[in-house]
C-alpha positions in Angstrom: 0.1 0.0 0.0 1.1 3.4 -0.8 0.9 6.7 1.1 0.9 10.3 -0.2 3.6 11.6 -2.6 5.7 14.3 -1.1 9.1 15.9 -0.9 11.4 15.1 2.0 14.9 15.5 3.1 16.4 11.9 2.8 19.7 11.8 4.6 21.2 15.0 3.2 19.4 15.1 -0.1 16.0 16.6 -0.9 14.1 13.9 -2.9 10.4 13.1 -4.1 9.3 10.3 -2.0 6.3 7.8 -1.8 5.7 6.2 1.6 4.7 2.6 1.5 3.9 -0.5 3.4 5.5 -3.6 1.9 7.9 -6.4 2.3 11.6 -6.8 1.4 11.0 -10.1 -0.6 8.7 -13.1 -0.6 8.4 -15.9 1.7 8.4 -16.8 5.3 11.6 -14.6 6.2 10.3 -11.5 4.6 10.4 -8.3 6.5 7.3 -6.3 6.5 7.4 -2.7 7.3 7.6 0.9 6.3 9.7 2.3 3.3 10.2 5.0 1.0 9.9 4.6 -2.8 11.9 7.3 -5.0 9.7 7.8 -7.9 11.6 8.0 -11.4 14.7 6.2 -9.5 15.4 2.4 -9.5 15.7 2.7 -5.7 13.7 2.3 -2.5 14.3 1.7 1.1 12.4 -0.3 3.8 12.7 -1.1 7.4 10.8 -3.9 8.7 10.5 -6.6 11.4 10.8 -10.2 10.7 7.7 -12.4 10.7 5.0 -12.8 11.4 4.4 -9.2 10.2 2.6 -6.5 11.9 0.6 -5.3 9.1 -1.5 -2.6 10.8 1.5 -1.1 12.8 3.2 -0.8 9.5 0.3 1.0 8.0 0.3 3.3 10.9 4.2 3.8 10.8 3.4 4.8 7.0 1.0 7.4 8.1 3.7 8.7 10.5 6.3 8.9 8.0 4.0 10.9 5.7 4.2 13.8 8.2 8.0 13.6 8.8 10.2 15.9 6.8 13.6 14.5 7.4 14.3 11.0 7.3 17.1 8.3 7.3 17.2 4.6 7.7 16.7 5.2 11.4 13.7 7.3 10.8 11.8 4.4 9.2 12.2 2.3 12.0 11.3 5.1 14.3 8.0 5.7 12.7 7.2 2.0 12.7 8.2 1.6 16.4 6.1 4.7 17.5 3.1 3.4 15.5 2.8 0.5 17.9 0.1 0.5 20.7 3.0 0.1 23.3 6.6 1.5 22.8 9.0 -0.6 24.8 11.5 1.1 27.3 14.2 -0.1 25.0 12.8 1.6 22.1 12.0 4.9 23.7 14.9 6.6 21.7 13.0 6.2 18.6 10.2 8.4 20.0 12.7 10.8 21.2 14.1 11.1 17.7 10.7 11.8 16.2 9.9 14.4 19.1 12.9 16.2 18.2 11.9 16.5 14.8 8.0 17.3 15.4 7.9 18.5 19.0 6.6 16.3 21.9 3.3 17.7 21.9 2.7 17.4 18.2 4.3 13.9 18.3 1.9 13.0 21.0 -1.1 14.3 19.0 0.0 12.5 15.9 0.3 9.2 17.6 -3.1 9.4 19.1 -4.5 10.2 15.6 -2.5 7.4 14.1 -3.5 4.9 16.7 -7.1 5.6 16.2 -6.9 5.2 12.5 -7.0 2.0 10.3 -7.0 1.1 6.9 -10.4 0.7 5.3 -11.6 -3.1 5.3 -11.1 -3.0 1.4 -7.4 -1.7 1.8 -6.8 -4.1 4.7 -8.2 -7.1 2.6 -6.1 -6.0 -0.3 -2.8 -5.8 1.6 -3.7 -9.2 3.4 -4.2 -11.0 0.2 -1.2 -9.4 -1.5 1.0 -10.6 1.2 -0.5 -13.9 1.3 0.0 -14.5 -2.5 4.0 -13.8 -1.6 3.9 -16.1 1.2 4.4 -13.3 3.9 3.1 -14.3 7.1 0.7 -11.6 8.8 0.4 -11.6 12.6 -3.1 -13.1 13.3 -2.8 -11.7 16.9 -2.4 -8.2 15.9 -5.7 -8.4 13.7 -7.4 -10.3 16.5 -6.6 -7.7 18.9 -8.2 -5.0 16.5 -11.2 -7.3 16.1 -11.8 -7.8 19.8 -11.4 -3.9 20.5 -14.1 -3.4 17.8 -11.8 -1.3 15.6 -12.2 -3.6 12.6 -14.9 -6.0 11.4 -14.3 -9.7 11.3 -14.8 -10.3 7.8 -12.7 -10.1 5.4 -9.8 -10.7 7.8 -11.2 -13.8 9.7 -9.9 -16.6 7.1 -6.2 -15.1 6.9 -6.0 -14.9 10.5 -7.4 -18.3 10.9 -5.0 -19.8 8.5 -2.0 -18.0 9.9 -2.8 -19.7 13.3 -3.4 -23.0 11.7 0.0 -22.8 10.1 1.6 -21.8 13.2 0.3 -24.9 15.0 1.3 -27.2 12.2 4.9 -26.2 12.5 
């Protein structure tokens, strides 16, 4: 899934970018996360966690990345980390990195906004199906937490979440 096209400082260069949620390759060892596409160039960059993948956190990280003006590889991880419901004590440095750029109050407001948002059911379904076609495992626990909290409906996610759990049990 792609975010909004904009211009950002990437490392030290001003570049056109499109934030995205995606995987670094196919298969069970793929890393799903947040990245930048550089339109007109044959280059992109991505930071992600190894499976099973946190799809909604990655999507929320992309939404944070859209609002960041200066990025580098560490910024991608910071956006992804801050997009999680809980920020582990060991990862507070990533929150601090974004707070230096945005200001602490603005980051808190952005985080509240992003944690309250979700992709549409259609967007979520397309992302899950695309990842499944590439054998990238989506963390069903993350989806189940969102379903239990009433933030997303059980359909169309019920089947992929169940299949992920069945694969986990079979291994």
